[in-house]
Every structure is written in structure tokens, then in C-alpha cells.
C-alpha positions in Angstrom: 120.4 -30.4 61.3 119.1 -32.7 58.9 120.6 -32.0 55.1 117.7 -30.3 53.1 119.0 -32.2 49.9 119.0 -35.6 51.8 115.6 -35.0 53.3 114.2 -34.2 49.8 115.2 -37.2 48.4 113.5 -39.1 51.5 110.5 -41.2 49.9 108.0 -39.3 52.3 109.2 -35.8 51.2 107.0 -33.3 49.9 108.0 -31.3 46.9 105.8 -28.0 47.6 108.2 -25.6 49.7 111.4 -25.5 48.1 113.7 -23.6 50.2 116.5 -22.7 47.6 113.9 -21.1 45.3 112.5 -17.8 45.1 109.1 -18.6 43.7 107.6 -19.9 46.6 103.9 -18.6 47.5 102.6 -19.6 51.0 98.8 -18.8 51.5 97.3 -18.8 54.8 94.0 -21.2 55.1 91.4 -21.6 57.8 89.8 -18.3 58.8 87.6 -17.4 55.7 88.9 -13.9 56.3 87.2 -12.4 53.1 83.8 -12.8 55.4 81.5 -14.2 52.8 79.2 -17.0 54.4 78.3 -18.8 51.0 79.0 -18.9 47.4 82.4 -19.0 45.2 83.9 -16.5 47.6 83.4 -18.0 50.7 86.4 -20.1 52.0 86.4 -23.4 50.2 88.0 -26.6 51.2 91.3 -27.2 51.4 92.1 -29.3 48.7 90.4 -26.6 46.4 93.2 -24.3 46.8 96.0 -27.1 47.0 94.6 -27.5 43.2 95.9 -24.3 42.3 99.4 -24.3 40.7 100.4 -20.7 42.1 100.2 -22.1 45.8 103.2 -24.1 47.1 102.5 -24.1 51.0 99.5 -23.6 52.9 99.5 -22.8 56.6 96.1 -24.0 58.2 95.1 -21.2 60.8 94.8 -21.8 63.6 95.3 -23.9 66.5 94.7 -21.1 69.0 94.4 -23.1 72.4 97.4 -25.6 73.5 97.0 -26.1 77.0 93.8 -24.6 78.2 91.2 -26.5 75.8 88.5 -28.7 77.6 90.0 -31.8 78.8 93.5 -30.6 78.2 93.3 -31.0 74.8 94.3 -28.4 71.9 91.8 -26.4 70.3 91.8 -25.6 66.4 89.5 -23.3 64.4 89.0 -23.5 60.6 86.0 -21.2 60.6 83.3 -22.4 57.9 85.3 -25.5 56.8 84.7 -26.9 60.2 81.2 -27.2 59.7 81.4 -30.9 58.7 83.9 -31.8 61.8 82.5 -32.9 65.2 84.0 -32.7 68.5 85.5 -35.4 70.5 83.9 -36.3 73.6 84.6 -34.1 76.5 87.1 -32.1 74.7 87.0 -29.0 72.4 89.2 -30.7 70.1 87.6 -31.1 66.4 87.5 -34.4 64.7 87.7 -33.4 61.1 88.0 -36.3 58.6 87.4 -34.1 55.5 90.4 -31.6 56.1 92.2 -34.9 56.8 91.3 -35.9 53.6 92.2 -33.0 52.0 95.7 -32.8 53.7 96.4 -36.2 52.1 95.2 -35.2 48.8 97.1 -32.0 49.0 100.5 -33.9 49.7 99.9 -36.8 47.4 98.1 -35.4 44.4 99.3 -31.7 44.7 102.8 -31.9 46.1 101.9 -29.3 48.5 103.2 -28.6 51.6 100.7 -28.2 54.7 101.6 -26.6 58.1 99.5 -26.0 61.4 99.8 -22.5 62.3 99.9 -21.8 66.2 98.5 -19.1 67.9 96.7 -16.2 65.9 95.1 -13.4 67.2 92.9 -15.2 69.9 95.6 -16.9 71.4 95.6 -15.5 74.7 97.3 -18.2 76.9 100.5 -16.4 77.3 102.8 -19.3 76.9 104.0 -21.9 79.5 104.7 -21.9 83.1 108.0 -23.3 82.7 110.2 -24.9 80.0 109.0 -28.6 81.4 105.6 -27.8 80.7 106.4 -26.3 77.4 108.4 -29.3 76.1 105.4 -31.5 77.2 102.8 -29.3 75.1 105.0 -29.8 72.3 104.9 -33.3 72.9 101.2 -33.6 73.0 101.2 -31.6 69.8 103.6 -33.7 67.8 101.5 -36.7 69.1 98.1 -35.0 67.8 99.2 -33.8 64.4 102.7 -35.5 63.7 102.9 -39.2 62.7 100.3 -41.3 64.5 101.8 -43.0 67.4 98.8 -45.0 69.0 95.2 -45.3 68.9 94.8 -43.7 72.8 95.7 -40.0 70.9 92.9 -38.1 69.8 94.1 -36.6 66.3 91.7 -34.1 64.4 93.3 -35.3 61.2 93.8 -39.4 62.5 96.1 -40.6 60.2 97.1 -37.7 58.3 100.5 -35.8 59.2 100.9 -32.4 58.6 104.4 -31.0 57.3 105.4 -29.1 60.1 104.3 -26.0 62.4 104.4 -22.3 62.0 104.6 -20.0 65.1 102.5 -17.2 64.4 102.0 -15.9 68.1 100.6 -12.1 68.3 101.6 -11.4 71.9 104.4 -12.4 74.0 104.9 -16.0 74.9 106.8 -17.2 78.3 108.8 -20.2 77.3 108.0 -20.3 73.6 111.7 -21.7 72.6 111.7 -24.8 74.7 108.4 -25.3 72.8 109.1 -24.6 69.7 112.7 -26.4 70.2 110.9 -29.5 71.3 109.0 -29.6 68.2 112.4 -29.2 66.2 113.8 -32.0 68.0 110.7 -34.3 67.5 110.9 -33.3 63.4 114.4 -34.3 63.1 114.1 -37.8 65.0 111.5 -38.6 62.2 113.7 -39.4 59.0 110.9 -40.5 56.8 109.9 -37.2 55.5 110.8 -33.5 55.6 109.1 -31.1 57.9 109.4 -27.2 58.4 109.2 -25.2 61.2 108.5 -21.5 60.3 107.3 -18.4 62.2 105.3 -15.6 61.2 106.7 -12.2 63.1 105.6 -8.7 62.4 108.1 -6.7 60.3 109.4 -4.2 62.8 112.8 -5.5 64.3 113.1 -7.2 66.7 109.8 -8.5 66.7 108.2 -8.6 70.1 106.0 -11.4 70.2 108.5 -13.9 68.9 111.8 -12.6 70.0 112.2 -15.5 72.6 112.5 -18.0 69.6 114.0 -15.6 67.3 117.3 -14.0 68.9 119.1 -17.1 68.0 117.4 -19.7 70.4 115.3 -21.5 67.9 116.3 -23.1 64.4 113.9 -22.1 61.8 113.6 -23.3 58.3 111.9 -20.1 56.9 110.1 -17.0 58.5 106.6 -15.2 57.1 107.2 -11.6 57.9 104.5 -9.6 58.1 105.0 -6.4 55.7 101.5 -4.9 56.6 100.3 -2.9 59.3 103.3 -1.5 60.3 105.7 1.7 59.4 107.8 -0.8 57.6 105.5 -2.6 55.3 105.5 -2.9 51.7 103.7 0.6 51.4 106.8 2.4 52.7 108.9 1.2 50.2 110.5 3.5 47.7 110.7 2.8 44.2 113.8 3.0 42.6 115.8 3.8 46.1 119.0 1.3 47.0 118.6 2.8 50.4 115.0 2.0 52.1 114.8 4.1 55.1 111.5 2.1 56.4 111.0 -1.0 54.4 113.2 -2.7 56.3 113.9 -6.7 54.4 117.5 -5.8 54.5 117.5 -5.7 58.4 116.1 -9.1 58.5 118.3 -10.6 55.8 120.8 -9.3 57.9 119.5 -11.1 60.9 119.5 -14.4 59.2 123.5 -14.5 59.1 123.9 -12.5 62.6 121.1 -13.8 64.9 119.4 -16.7 63.6 120.3 -20.2 64.8 120.1 -21.1 61.2 122.5 -19.2 58.9 120.4 -20.5 55.7 117.1 -19.6 57.1 114.8 -18.2 54.2 112.7 -15.1 54.5 109.2 -15.0 52.5 107.7 -11.4 52.2 104.1 -11.6 53.8 101.8 -9.4 52.1 97.9 -8.5 52.5 96.1 -10.5 49.5 93.3 -7.8 49.3 92.4 -4.3 50.6 90.5 -5.9 53.3 92.6 -8.4 54.4 94.9 -5.9 56.8 94.3 -2.3 58.3 97.2 -1.0 56.2 99.4 -1.9 53.8 97.7 -3.8 50.9 99.2 -3.2 47.7 98.2 -4.2 44.4 100.1 -6.6 42.3 101.7 -4.1 39.8 103.2 -2.0 43.0 104.4 -5.4 44.5 106.5 -6.3 41.3 109.1 -3.8 42.0 109.4 -4.7 45.5 109.8 -8.6 44.7 112.6 -7.6 42.4 114.3 -5.5 45.1 113.8 -8.4 47.5 115.3 -11.1 45.0 119.1 -9.7 45.5 118.8 -10.8 49.0 120.5 -14.3 49.9 117.5 -15.0 52.3 114.7 -14.5 49.8 112.4 -17.5 49.0 109.1 -15.9 48.1 105.7 -14.3 49.0 103.8 -15.3 51.8 99.7 -14.0 51.6 97.2 -13.6 54.2 95.1 -15.2 53.1 93.6 -17.6 50.4 90.1 -16.4 50.5 91.1 -13.0 50.4 93.4 -13.7 47.4 90.7 -15.4 45.5 88.3 -12.7 45.8 90.9 -10.5 44.3 90.8 -11.2 40.9 94.3 -11.3 39.4 96.3 -11.1 42.5 97.6 -14.7 42.8 98.8 -15.2 39.5 100.4 -11.8 39.5 102.5 -12.3 42.4 103.4 -15.9 40.9 104.5 -14.0 37.7 106.5 -11.5 39.5 108.4 -14.1 41.5 109.0 -16.2 38.1 110.3 -12.9 36.5 114.0 -12.7 36.2 114.0 -9.1 37.0 115.6 -7.6 39.7 117.1 -4.5 41.1 120.7 -3.7 43.0 121.0 -3.7 46.7 122.7 -1.5 49.1 126.2 -1.8 48.9 126.4 -2.3 52.7 126.3 -5.6 54.3 125.2 -4.3 57.8 122.7 -1.7 57.1 119.6 -1.5 59.3 116.1 0.1 59.2 114.9 1.7 62.5 114.5 -0.4 65.1 110.7 -0.9 65.5 108.5 0.2 68.6 105.2 -1.6 68.9 102.1 0.0 69.0 98.5 -1.0 69.6 97.9 -1.3 65.8 101.2 -3.2 65.0 100.7 -6.8 66.5 97.3 -7.8 65.0 96.9 -9.1 61.5 93.6 -7.5 60.6 90.9 -9.9 59.1 87.8 -8.7 57.2 85.6 -6.4 58.9 82.7 -6.5 57.1 80.8 -9.2 54.4 80.1 -7.5 51.8 81.9 -7.9 48.1 85.1 -6.2 47.7 85.3 -4.4 44.3 88.4 -5.3 42.1 89.4 -1.8 41.7 91.3 -0.2 38.8 93.6 2.5 39.8 94.2 5.5 37.8 96.5 8.3 38.4 95.1 12.0 37.1 96.7 15.2 36.3 95.9 16.4 39.6 97.4 13.6 41.4 94.2 12.3 42.9 93.7 8.6 42.8 90.3 7.5 41.1 88.9 3.8 41.5 86.7 2.4 38.9 85.7 -1.0 38.8 84.1 -3.6 36.3 83.8 -6.3 38.3 80.6 -8.4 37.9 80.6 -9.3 41.2 79.2 -5.9 42.5 76.1 -6.4 40.5 75.4 -9.5 43.3 72.0 -8.7 44.9 72.3 -11.6 47.5 73.9 -9.1 49.7 71.2 -6.9 49.9 68.4 -9.7 51.0 67.1 -9.1 54.7 68.3 -12.6 55.6 71.8 -11.5 54.5 71.8 -8.0 56.1 70.2 -8.7 59.4 71.4 -12.5 60.2 72.0 -13.4 63.5 71.3 -17.3 63.1 73.3 -19.2 65.4 75.0 -16.4 67.0 75.4 -16.3 70.7 73.9 -13.5 73.3 74.0 -12.6 76.5 71.4 -10.2 77.7 71.1 -8.8 80.9 67.9 -7.8 82.4 66.3 -10.0 79.6 63.5 -11.4 81.2 60.9 -8.2 80.8 60.4 -4.8 79.1 62.9 -3.7 76.7 65.2 -6.6 77.4 62.6 -9.1 76.7 61.8 -7.3 73.4 65.7 -7.8 72.6 65.7 -12.0 73.6 62.6 -12.2 70.9 64.1 -10.4 68.4 67.3 -12.5 68.5 65.6 -15.6 69.7 63.1 -15.4 66.8 65.7 -15.3 64.3 67.7 -18.4 65.1 70.0 -17.1 68.0 71.1 -18.8 71.2 69.9 -15.9 73.8 71.3 -16.6 77.5 69.2 -14.2 79.6 70.1 -13.1 83.1 68.7 -11.3 86.0 68.3 -11.8 90.0 65.0 -13.3 89.6 65.1 -16.9 88.6 61.3 -17.2 88.1 61.1 -14.3 86.0 63.7 -15.6 83.9 62.0 -19.1 83.7 58.4 -18.0 82.8 60.0 -16.0 79.8 62.0 -18.9 78.5 58.7 -21.2 78.8 56.7 -18.7 77.2 58.6 -17.4 74.2 60.6 -20.3 73.1 58.0 -22.2 71.3 58.2 -23.0 67.7 61.3 -20.8 67.2 64.3 -21.4 65.2 66.8 -20.3 68.2 66.5 -20.6 71.8 66.1 -18.7 75.3 67.9 -19.8 78.1 67.9 -18.3 81.9 70.8 -17.9 84.1 70.3 -16.4 87.5 73.1 -13.5 88.3 73.5 -10.7 90.3 75.7 -8.4 87.4 76.5 -5.9 90.0 79.0 -8.0 91.8 82.3 -8.6 90.0 82.4 -12.4 91.6 79.2 -13.1 90.2 80.1 -11.6 86.8 83.0 -13.7 86.6 81.1 -16.9 87.3 79.0 -16.1 84.9 81.8 -15.5 81.8 83.0 -19.1 83.3 79.3 -20.7 82.7 79.4 -19.0 79.0 82.7 -20.0 78.2 82.3 -23.5 79.4 79.0 -23.8 77.3 79.6 -22.0 74.1 83.5 -21.0 74.1 82.4 -17.5 72.5 80.1 -14.9 72.8 78.8 -12.9 69.6 76.5 -10.3 71.4 76.4 -8.8 74.8 73.4 -6.5 75.8 74.0 -4.8 79.0 70.3 -3.7 79.4 69.9 -4.4 83.1 69.3 -0.6 84.7 67.0 0.5 87.8 65.5 4.1 88.3 65.1 5.5 91.8 61.6 5.6 93.1 62.5 8.7 94.7 61.6 12.1 92.6 63.7 15.4 93.3 62.0 18.6 93.0 63.8 20.8 90.8 61.5 23.7 90.5 62.7 26.9 92.7 61.5 30.5 93.5 65.0 31.2 94.9 68.6 29.8 95.6 67.6 28.8 98.9 64.6 26.6 97.6 66.8 24.9 95.1 69.4 24.0 97.7 66.4 22.8 99.7 65.0 20.8 96.8 68.1 19.5 95.7 70.5 18.8 98.5 68.7 18.8 102.0 65.9 16.6 100.9 67.0 13.4 102.5 65.2 11.5 99.5 68.7 12.6 97.4 71.4 10.4 99.0 74.6 9.4 98.3 73.2 6.0 98.7 70.7 6.5 95.8 73.3 7.8 93.7 75.4 5.1 94.2 72.6 2.2 93.9 71.6 3.5 90.4 75.5 4.2 89.4 76.3 0.5 90.2 73.7 -1.0 87.9 73.1 1.7 85.0 77.0 2.5 84.6 79.5 0.0 86.4 77.4 -2.9 85.6 77.9 -2.2 82.1 81.7 -1.3 82.4 82.4 -4.9 84.4 80.4 -6.9 82.2 81.6 -5.2 78.9 85.6 -5.7 80.2 84.9 -9.2 81.5 83.5 -10.5 78.4 86.2 -9.1 75.9 87.9 -12.3 75.5 84.9 -14.3 74.8 83.7 -11.7 72.4 86.8 -11.7 70.7 86.3 -15.4 70.1 83.5 -14.5 68.0 85.4 -13.9 64.8 86.2 -17.3 64.4 82.8 -18.3 63.6 81.7 -14.8 61.9 84.7 -13.3 60.5 85.4 -9.2 61.1 84.0 -7.1 63.5 81.3 -9.7 64.6 81.6 -9.6 68.3 79.5 -6.5 69.6 78.5 -5.1 72.7 75.3 -3.4 73.3 74.7 -0.8 76.4 71.2 0.4 76.6 71.0 4.0 77.9 68.3 6.1 77.3 67.0 9.6 75.9 67.2 10.5 79.7 70.9 10.5 79.2 70.8 13.0 76.1 68.0 15.7 77.1 69.4 18.6 79.3 66.5 18.7 81.8 66.8 16.2 84.6 62.9 14.8 84.6 62.9 15.1 88.5 65.3 12.1 88.4 68.9 13.7 88.2 70.5 10.4 89.4 69.1 8.5 86.7 69.6 10.9 83.9 73.4 11.3 84.6 73.7 7.7 84.8 72.4 7.2 81.4 74.5 9.9 80.0 77.7 8.3 81.7 76.5 5.0 80.4 76.8 6.7 76.7 80.2 8.2 77.3 81.3 4.8 78.5 80.5 3.3 75.6 82.6 5.9 73.5 85.2 5.0 75.9 85.3 1.3 75.6 85.0 1.5 71.9 88.3 3.7 71.7 90.2 1.6 74.3 89.4 -1.6 72.4 89.8 -0.3 68.9 93.4 1.0 70.2 94.1 -2.6 71.3 93.2 -3.6 67.8 90.4 -6.0 69.3 87.8 -6.8 66.7 84.6 -5.8 69.3 82.2 -3.1 68.4 80.6 -1.2 71.1 77.6 0.8 70.7 74.3 2.5 72.8 70.9 2.3 71.8 68.8 5.1 73.7 65.2 4.5 74.0 62.6 6.7 74.4 59.4 5.7 76.1 58.7 1.8 75.8 56.6 -0.1 77.7 58.4 -1.8 80.6 58.0 -2.3 84.3 59.8 0.9 84.5 57.5 3.2 82.7 54.3 1.2 83.3 54.7 0.4 86.8 54.4 -3.6 86.3 54.3 -6.3 83.8 51.8 -9.0 83.2 51.9 -12.8 83.6 53.7 -13.0 80.2 56.5 -10.6 81.5 54.7 -7.7 79.0 53.7 -4.1 79.9 51.6 -1.8 78.3 51.4 2.1 77.9 48.4 3.9 76.6 48.9 5.7 73.2 47.0 8.4 74.0 49.1 9.5 76.8 51.7 10.2 73.8 49.6 11.7 71.2 50.8 15.2 71.9 54.5 14.5 73.5 56.2 13.0 70.4 55.8 13.5 66.5 55.0 9.7 66.1 52.2 10.3 68.4 52.5 7.0 70.0 55.0 5.1 72.8 57.4 2.5 71.2 56.5 -0.9 70.8 58.3 -4.2 70.4 59.0 -4.0 66.6 60.7 -0.5 67.0 63.1 -1.7 69.2 63.5 -5.2 67.9 64.6 -3.4 64.5 67.1 -1.5 66.2 68.8 -4.1 68.2 68.9 -6.5 64.8 70.8 -3.5 63.2 73.2 -2.6 66.0 74.0 -6.3 66.6 74.7 -7.1 62.4 76.0 -4.0 61.2 79.7 -4.6 61.4 80.7 -1.1 60.4 78.9 0.5 63.2 81.2 1.6 66.4 81.4 3.9 69.2 77.7 5.4 68.4 74.6 6.1 70.2 71.4 4.9 68.3 68.3 6.9 69.2 65.0 5.4 69.0 62.6 7.8 70.6 59.5 8.5 68.2 61.1 12.0 67.7 61.2 12.7 71.2 64.5 14.8 71.3 63.8 15.9 68.1 60.7 18.0 69.4 62.3 18.8 72.5 65.2 20.5 70.3 67.7 18.5 71.9 
């Protein structure tokens, strides 16, 4: 390997990352994880953070598709900072001259090291089918982001050259080592400047996702260990204790000399830069100081990594405080053992994903005070909490530019949902079996609105058709923000449940040929099974919503009914049972998705009586239905059936409230209240 000293003396060397220093600060940029859409707390241009003297290295996050992008090109995502990028023809690869300009500014003016982070939580390719394919992918990566080779190569940053690559995979990769090793070879062949190869494993040792590279196969310059979201995070550090039971920096330090391909590899302490930047493990600077002092005693320690720039800037004083702690000469003695190890970690579903901000409201800069009772009190004098902008309607219920898919979106309640989203700026795909009906809706309701309505005919009771629908949406949009499983049917057969004897009840509810297995199967297939298969099929596209609007922005809304909540069968037990199953399915899916740390919310809307083809019997030429008001004057406290605005406001609430998950929202004019349910 090249001598670091010789490389540092080269004319093109970058001065930002000093491997022999203990005060490096690495700050990820690109995902706007604090979640503000505008204003000073929204993610700013790259050069803004490069101008900060407390930051030395910035990994740009993320390149999340290596081989499966449109046209075989890699795909990057930089959240709000890609708004000024365009896309190369017939590819998903961005062309970002503004970011290219900032890279050069960062390197030449501010002497920062700029890395490209590959992977992230939304990377799903699983690696490469063979070592040769992995090497070819590395060569394409080098041609795309390394030194410019020829004019035929599409380059997002034109002639700007990054300073290396950061391997940040959150799931196991096949042939990861051949990929990383080929990048290492290509970087070493270029003697014009210093390049860095880094990785960002989780703290449990050994790291599950990156172990193929970290087991001695790949020569890394540094690793940025994520000491949060795990039992071994900084929050497990015991102040004043030489032997740390869970906090396992010493284990990783021993790895550098006993396992790593580079015995001089450096370790940076990865921390959450704000309370909302990670699921668990955030500590204020005052608590990080002793941990940094402890880590300084290890030969491998080289500074602090933090996630991410937007979170750090929103947490006033955090970035400066970390830098000051690194520059302090204070340190603490380590254990006399050179072979001490912390417990080997077993990964749980919560251990592998860096959690980004779940909702876009300002986080207060809290002052923690320990009372005599041992309770922690929190207060804030931060002027930002006086901000009124977050309470404006266009901020609270903003669906502009979101991509939605609504099943059964051509009439009744589904059409109400379609209009609610499209009129407020969303791109709404509506699907159903009848293309003519969908075309009528698109033509009738797409006029003079900021959003759009796009019809797609599909039979969503077929897994093959659902997969085709997924493939079409992936090709057109690359992500999905809102999935509304609205399609539903009711049997035209009513079942008499009233009886004067057990024999009569059996005759009505079992012997009657109208009540058949086939009838139940048909209703469950549409009302329950399709919700399950649509939801599970679209999980990858919904997860990618976080790349556009961060936090828990991807959402599934299943449409049930108050019929699934009331205790009576209402003479259609098959329908009521299916709607009750839909409600439980929602909670089950919400739980399973959350357990896997996938940022998708799942909720149910349970409407009362609203005008639709199901309740009114038909619809007009405009696909609208009507129910006379007087029919419900004495049946519900609201004394009327539901209307378009009632359902539209409910849909907007469920679609935009990122703190709502696993819940059923009943909108019925008080019907269940009056019925005592």
C-alpha cells in the first residue's frame, strides 16, 4: 500500500482527513435527516458545511443502486440538494453541476475530504452474482466518480473527483470484498492524489453486513463505527470504569491489530448528532466528553463520525462541542489487558438500520437537569420553538409532489381519496379492472389542478398482476409515497340472522345456499388478501419514499369499515368479518414492518356510510353517488351521511401525520358512538 506520508506530499493531496490525528470530525451529508423542507434548518448546499472549520470529512450519502439502475447506471440520492440536478437520458443517474462545483470548492478552498458513501438503509441489491461482476461494477464506479477518463462515461459531477468511497451497507452483500478490493486497487494506481477507502459498520462485533470485507479481506484506511441503535452504543458507556462491559471500542481496537488487513486502520467513534438522528443512543456533548477521552487512549482512535449534517446544525453547539472535546488533552486510562473483548453481538431487527428523522417538526435544544428525585427534567429556551410556520395548513397536510397509488380509485370513497391528493398537488395513480371508468375519472377531475390523475387497469386479486403493477410504478417513478388499498366488494346475498330457534338459525346461516364458501372466499380475496399482497409487494418502493421526504414518509392506508368494528353482522357476516380482518391485518403489518426497522407506516380508515356504488347502488356519469340526507337523520349523531370533505380530510391526515402508525381512524358521524360500540 502507498505510504500515507508520500501521498500527503503529492500535489493533489487533500488535507482534510489526517489519519494520524485524533481530532477528525466526519459528518455525513445528503439525506436531510432532520427533515425540514425549507429554511435554515433544511439541508444546505455541500459547500455550506465545508466552510465549517469543525468539519474535516464529508461522506456524501448515498449511492444506493450500483448495478440495477435504469440503463445499467448507478443511482445516487441527495434529498433536497438534488433538486437542481437533471437526469441523464434513459437512465436514473443524476447530473449535478451544482454539487460538482461544491466538491471542487470543498477540496480546493476549504481543504475538506469528500467521500461517496455507497449503500445506506435503502440499498436492496444484495451484492453481486460473482467476483467478476463485482469487479466490473467497481470499475464502472471508478470511471463514474474517479478521475475523468473519456467523454463517453456519464459523470454526475463532471470533472470533479471524489476523495474515496465509504462502504455503508446495512444488509449482507454477496461478493462485497472483490468489489471493495477492486476499488482499492484502482485508487492505489492513481498517484496524483490521496484516496481513502472507509466502511461504516454497526458496533456489534463482528459486523453482520460488512464482515466479508472486515474479516481481513479488504485494506481500509478507516472505519466509522456506528455506536448507536445497539446495546454497545455510547449510551452503554460507564463513566469512570476501566472495564467496559457493553461499550466495545476496545474490541474494535483489538480487531485492528489481529484481524484487519491494515493493522494501522483508524477508528472513528460514530455518534448520533441529535435526538432524532437515531432510534437510540443519542448523548449530549457533555456526556460524550468522557467517552471521547476514554477512546483517545487507544492507538486506533482518530476522531468522531456523526449522522448527519442537518441534525448537527439543528442541535446548536453539538458540532463545536465535539470538536472541542477532541482537541482537549484530557484522557482516561484503559484496561491493562490487550486482548479484552466485549460480548459478541447478535443482530436484532433494530440493530442494523441508521434511523433518520421520523417527523419534520423542530427539535428543541433541551437542557437536562437532574433533580433530587433522580428524575430528568427537560426545558428549552431555543427561539426556534417559537416558529409558527410548522403549524400552517400547507405544512401540516402537504402532499405536493407525492406519488400515490389508489386501488378502486375510480368511484365512491376511492374517488374522494383521488381528488383529495391530486387537487393538493400529488401525482395519483388509480387502478381498477374497468379502464373506461378510470379514464372517465382522469378526464373529468384532472382539469386545472396542481396534481395529476393517471389511470392504470389492473386486477389486484392476482399476484402476477400486482407484480406487473409494481414493475410499472418502479419504472415510471422509482418510489411510492402513499398506497391506499381501497378496493372492496360486498356480497349481493344477504343472510338472515334472526331466528326463533337453534334449528332456524342453522337453516338461515348454514343451510341457505346463498351462504357459500365461494362467496366468503371472493370477499376475502378482495377485502383482505389483496390488502396483504399489495402492501407486501410495494414495501421496497414505499421504503424509497424516505429519499424524497424523510422520516416515516412512506405510508399504507387500508380502507376497512365500521362494519368491521360493530358487533352485529348487519346481514352480511362475510363482509363484516373481512373488514374486521382488514383492521387486524393493518396492525400486524405495521408491527412486522416496524420490527424490521423499515420506515413505512400502516394505518386503517374505517368509514361509516358514505355515498358510493356499494351504499347507493350506482354512480352517475361523473362516477359520483348520492345518499339522501333524511335517511340518516335519526341514525347517527351527525344526522347525515358522510361527504367528500369528511373523507378527504381524513385521508390527508393519515397520509401526512408521520407519528401515526398501526391505528384505525373511524369516521362515521358518531354511528359507533350511538350504537355503543
